[in-house]
C-alpha positions in Angstrom: 83.2 -78.9 -59.9 83.9 -75.1 -59.5 85.7 -74.1 -56.3 85.1 -70.8 -54.7 87.9 -68.3 -55.3 88.5 -67.8 -51.6 88.3 -71.4 -50.6 91.3 -73.0 -48.8 90.1 -76.5 -49.6 88.3 -78.3 -52.4 85.2 -80.6 -52.1 87.3 -83.7 -52.1 89.6 -82.5 -49.3 86.6 -81.6 -47.2 85.2 -85.1 -47.7 88.6 -86.5 -46.6 88.7 -84.3 -43.5 85.2 -85.3 -42.5 86.0 -89.0 -43.1 89.2 -88.9 -41.1 87.5 -87.4 -38.1 84.1 -89.2 -38.2 85.0 -92.6 -39.8 88.6 -93.0 -38.5 88.0 -91.2 -35.2 90.9 -88.9 -35.8 91.8 -85.9 -33.6 90.6 -82.6 -35.3 93.8 -80.8 -34.3 96.0 -83.5 -35.9 93.8 -83.6 -39.0 94.2 -79.8 -39.3 98.0 -80.0 -39.2 97.9 -82.8 -41.8 95.7 -80.8 -44.3 97.4 -77.5 -43.4 94.2 -75.8 -42.3 93.2 -74.4 -38.9 91.3 -76.5 -36.3 88.4 -74.0 -36.7 88.1 -75.0 -40.4 88.0 -78.7 -39.5 85.2 -78.1 -37.0 83.3 -75.9 -39.5 83.2 -78.7 -42.1 82.3 -81.3 -39.5 79.4 -79.1 -38.3 78.1 -78.5 -41.8 78.3 -82.2 -42.7 76.3 -83.2 -39.6 73.7 -80.5 -40.3 73.3 -80.7 -44.1 75.0 -84.0 -45.1 77.3 -84.2 -48.1 75.7 -81.1 -49.7 77.0 -79.1 -46.7 80.5 -79.6 -48.0 79.9 -77.8 -51.3 80.8 -74.1 -51.8 78.3 -71.5 -50.8 77.8 -68.0 -52.4 79.8 -65.2 -50.7 76.9 -62.8 -51.4 75.8 -61.3 -48.0 72.4 -62.4 -46.8 71.7 -58.8 -45.6 73.0 -55.6 -47.2 73.0 -52.8 -44.6 71.2 -49.6 -45.8 73.4 -46.5 -46.2 72.6 -44.0 -43.5 72.3 -40.4 -44.7 74.9 -38.2 -42.9 74.4 -34.6 -41.7 74.4 -32.2 -44.5 72.1 -30.1 -46.7 70.0 -33.1 -47.9 69.3 -34.3 -44.4 68.8 -30.8 -43.0 66.1 -30.1 -45.6 64.5 -33.5 -44.9 64.5 -33.0 -41.1 63.1 -29.5 -41.1 60.5 -30.2 -43.7 59.1 -32.8 -41.2 59.8 -30.8 -38.0 57.9 -27.7 -39.4 54.6 -29.6 -39.6 52.7 -30.9 -36.5 53.0 -34.7 -35.7 49.3 -35.1 -36.4 50.0 -34.4 -40.0 51.5 -37.9 -40.4 48.9 -39.6 -38.1 50.8 -39.3 -34.7 48.6 -38.6 -31.7 51.1 -36.1 -30.2 51.4 -32.4 -30.0 55.2 -32.3 -30.1 57.9 -34.3 -31.9 60.1 -36.9 -30.4 63.4 -38.1 -31.9 62.0 -41.6 -32.6 58.9 -40.0 -34.3 61.2 -37.9 -36.5 63.2 -40.9 -37.5 60.0 -42.9 -38.4 58.6 -39.9 -40.3 61.8 -39.6 -42.3 61.9 -43.3 -43.0 58.4 -43.1 -44.5 59.9 -40.5 -46.9 62.7 -42.9 -47.8 65.3 -41.0 -45.7 67.3 -43.5 -43.6 69.5 -42.0 -40.9 70.4 -42.3 -37.2 69.0 -40.5 -34.2 72.5 -39.1 -33.6 72.5 -37.5 -37.1 69.1 -36.0 -36.7 70.1 -34.5 -33.4 73.3 -33.2 -35.0 71.3 -31.5 -37.8 69.1 -29.7 -35.3 72.0 -28.7 -33.2 73.9 -27.3 -36.2 70.9 -25.2 -37.0 71.4 -23.4 -33.7 68.5 -24.9 -31.7 68.3 -26.8 -28.5 65.8 -29.6 -28.7 63.2 -28.1 -26.4 63.5 -24.7 -28.2 63.2 -26.2 -31.6 60.0 -28.0 -30.8 58.4 -24.8 -29.7 59.7 -22.4 -32.3 59.7 -24.6 -35.4 56.4 -26.5 -35.2 53.1 -25.1 -36.5 49.9 -26.4 -34.9 47.7 -25.3 -37.8 45.5 -28.2 -38.9 45.6 -26.8 -42.4 49.4 -26.6 -42.5 49.9 -28.8 -45.5 47.1 -27.2 -47.6 48.3 -23.7 -46.9 52.0 -24.5 -47.7 51.0 -26.4 -50.9 48.8 -23.4 -52.0 51.8 -21.1 -51.7 54.3 -23.5 -53.3 52.0 -24.2 -56.3 51.3 -20.5 -56.8 55.0 -19.7 -56.8 55.8 -22.6 -59.1 53.2 -21.3 -61.7 53.8 -17.5 -61.2 53.5 -15.7 -64.6 55.3 -12.6 -65.8 52.3 -10.4 -65.0 51.9 -11.8 -61.5 53.8 -10.9 -58.3 54.0 -12.7 -54.9 54.7 -10.7 -51.7 55.9 -11.8 -48.3 54.6 -9.2 -45.8 55.4 -8.5 -42.2 56.5 -5.8 -39.7 59.8 -5.4 -38.0 59.6 -4.0 -34.4 58.7 -2.1 -32.5 62.3 -1.8 -31.3 63.9 0.9 -29.1 66.6 3.2 -30.4 69.4 2.9 -28.0 73.0 1.5 -27.7 72.9 -2.2 -28.5 75.3 -5.0 -27.7 76.6 -7.8 -29.8 79.9 -9.3 -31.1 82.3 -6.7 -32.5 86.0 -6.4 -33.4 87.8 -5.0 -30.4 91.5 -4.1 -29.8 93.8 -5.5 -27.1 92.6 -4.8 -23.5 89.5 -3.2 -25.0 86.0 -4.1 -23.8 83.0 -2.6 -25.3 80.5 -1.7 -22.5 76.7 -1.3 -23.1 74.8 0.2 -20.2 72.1 -2.1 -18.8 69.8 0.8 -18.0 69.5 3.5 -20.7 66.8 5.8 -21.9 65.3 5.0 -25.2 65.5 7.7 -27.9 62.3 6.5 -29.5 60.9 3.4 -31.2 60.5 2.3 -34.8 58.2 -0.1 -36.7 59.1 -1.0 -40.3 56.2 -2.3 -42.3 57.4 -3.9 -45.5 56.6 -6.3 -48.4 59.2 -8.4 -50.2 58.4 -9.4 -53.8 59.9 -12.9 -54.2 60.5 -12.9 -58.0 63.0 -10.0 -58.1 63.7 -9.5 -54.3 62.4 -5.9 -54.4 61.3 -4.5 -51.1 58.6 -1.8 -50.4 58.6 -0.3 -47.0 57.5 2.6 -44.8 57.6 3.4 -41.1 54.6 3.0 -38.9 53.5 4.2 -35.5 51.5 1.0 -34.8 50.7 -2.5 -36.0 47.1 -2.4 -37.1 44.7 -2.7 -40.0 45.2 0.9 -41.1 48.9 0.3 -41.7 48.1 -2.9 -43.6 45.6 -1.2 -45.8 48.2 1.5 -46.5 50.8 -1.2 -47.5 48.3 -3.0 -49.7 47.4 0.2 -51.6 51.1 1.0 -52.0 51.8 -2.4 -53.5 48.7 -2.1 -55.8 49.9 1.3 -57.0 53.5 0.2 -57.6 52.4 -2.9 -59.6 49.6 -1.3 -61.5 50.4 -3.1 -64.8 50.2 -6.5 -63.3 47.2 -8.9 -63.6 47.3 -10.4 -60.1 49.3 -9.8 -56.9 49.4 -12.4 -54.1 49.8 -11.4 -50.5 51.2 -13.8 -47.9 51.5 -13.0 -44.2 51.3 -14.6 -40.8 48.3 -15.1 -38.6 48.5 -11.7 -36.7 45.0 -10.4 -36.0 45.4 -7.2 -38.0 46.3 -9.4 -41.1 42.9 -10.9 -41.2 40.7 -8.1 -39.8 37.3 -7.3 -41.3 38.4 -3.8 -42.2 41.3 -5.0 -44.2 39.4 -7.8 -46.0 36.6 -5.4 -46.8 39.1 -2.9 -48.3 40.6 -5.6 -50.4 37.2 -6.7 -51.7 36.5 -3.0 -52.6 39.8 -2.7 -54.4 39.1 -5.9 -56.4 35.7 -4.6 -57.4 37.4 -1.5 -58.9 40.4 -3.4 -60.4 39.1 -3.3 -64.0 38.0 0.4 -63.7 41.4 1.3 -62.2 43.4 -1.0 -64.5 44.9 -2.4 -61.3 45.8 -6.0 -60.4 43.5 -8.3 -58.5 44.5 -9.1 -55.0 44.6 -12.6 -53.6 45.6 -13.6 -50.1 47.6 -16.8 -49.4 48.1 -16.8 -45.6 50.9 -18.7 -43.9 49.9 -21.4 -41.4 49.4 -20.1 -37.9 52.6 -20.0 -35.8 54.8 -20.5 -38.9 56.7 -17.2 -38.9 59.8 -19.3 -39.8 58.3 -19.7 -43.3 57.8 -15.9 -43.9 60.6 -15.1 -46.3 60.8 -11.4 -45.4 61.9 -12.5 -41.9 65.2 -13.5 -43.6 65.7 -9.9 -44.8 64.7 -8.5 -41.4 67.2 -10.8 -39.6 70.0 -9.8 -42.0 69.2 -6.1 -41.5 69.2 -6.5 -37.7 72.5 -8.3 -37.9 74.0 -5.7 -40.2 72.8 -2.3 -38.9 70.8 -2.8 -35.7 73.2 -4.9 -33.5 76.1 -3.0 -32.2 74.4 0.3 -33.2 74.2 3.5 -31.2 72.1 5.9 -33.3 71.7 9.4 -31.9 68.0 9.7 -32.9 65.1 8.0 -34.5 65.9 9.9 -37.7 69.4 8.5 -37.9 68.1 5.0 -37.4 65.4 5.5 -40.1 68.0 6.8 -42.5 70.2 3.7 -42.0 67.3 1.4 -42.6 66.2 3.3 -45.7 69.8 3.2 -47.1 70.0 -0.6 -46.3 66.9 -1.4 -48.2 67.6 1.0 -51.1 71.1 -0.5 -51.5 69.7 -4.0 -51.4 67.0 -3.2 -54.0 69.6 -1.6 -56.3 71.9 -4.6 -56.0 69.2 -7.1 -56.7 67.8 -5.2 -59.7 71.3 -4.8 -61.2 72.5 -8.4 -60.7 69.9 -10.6 -59.0 71.9 -13.8 -59.3 75.1 -12.4 -57.8 73.6 -10.5 -54.9 74.4 -11.5 -51.4 78.1 -10.5 -51.2 77.5 -7.1 -49.7 76.0 -6.3 -46.3 72.9 -8.4 -47.1 75.3 -11.4 -47.0 74.2 -11.3 -43.4 71.0 -13.0 -44.5 71.9 -16.5 -43.5 68.7 -18.1 -45.0 68.0 -17.8 -48.7 65.3 -15.4 -49.7 62.9 -18.0 -51.2 60.0 -20.0 -50.0 61.2 -23.5 -48.8 59.4 -25.7 -46.3 62.7 -26.5 -44.8 63.7 -22.9 -44.2 63.8 -21.1 -40.9 63.8 -17.5 -42.1 63.4 -16.0 -38.6 67.0 -16.1 -37.3 66.7 -16.8 -33.5 69.9 -14.8 -32.9 68.8 -11.6 -34.7 65.1 -11.2 -34.1 
């Protein structure tokens, strides 16, 4: 008979131990000393014999009856999994709630095969710079067609052809031109002071489109956010990409992004597309209240961090010149070496400039 490699006694010795205790009425402690084992071992074999009979004295497998599942630790994989769930409303997975709870997040992740702890989920959200209450408000879309709209954008980007272009569109501002605070390098005993009350030198609105394939930006400055400015941007894109077959426009649910005047103008341009040798225009809107998925927000946040915070421009013209230069330098760098870009001032873009459901492109610190 084979004996387990870790066994202190053989089957025959166990039978003798049981016999000496039960048949000869021996003291377990004395029998333990005689067989050079612990009293606990003697009691173990007596218990097994009384429960299972002689078969209870045979070796058992040391294979564990239950293998604990490995919990996924905080990191990129868990971050992407948590935020891909958190960005959608709880109703998307059948929960009759309007906001997420930690337990619900854990259950939703488990359904996707991601096993982790509540502590790790909380750590991932905290590492992303959000308090729990703030994250539930800022990162959750309530659009009932959330999944359908996200999937439409994702599938379009996955199958984008060489003669097609996809644009992420939004406006930055209006923001006042004045001395702005923020963290900066300061010398010993030096404290930078920003007046609480100061007159604005003017305001700026940047209307822009980011082409996701080559990271090229088109922009101009606007007086207002309205349909007229959107029509102007659409016509600028159409003219700049005249040799393309189709251009896709993606923007948030702002009213001027879906106005009748804008949609009528796009229909008119599409009717004349063949005559003008211009691309067709298709709209792929983002889910409502999902600005965190708008990729151009990453560029705006990086721009604000690099040239708006800690600024003290003397006029609107100086601020416009700085923004123009920032975008021109960014475009030049991405055209010259698109895979290596990100080590200049646009390294301030903390979120990658690509569409991911787990992204939060709208940096809460710099927007």
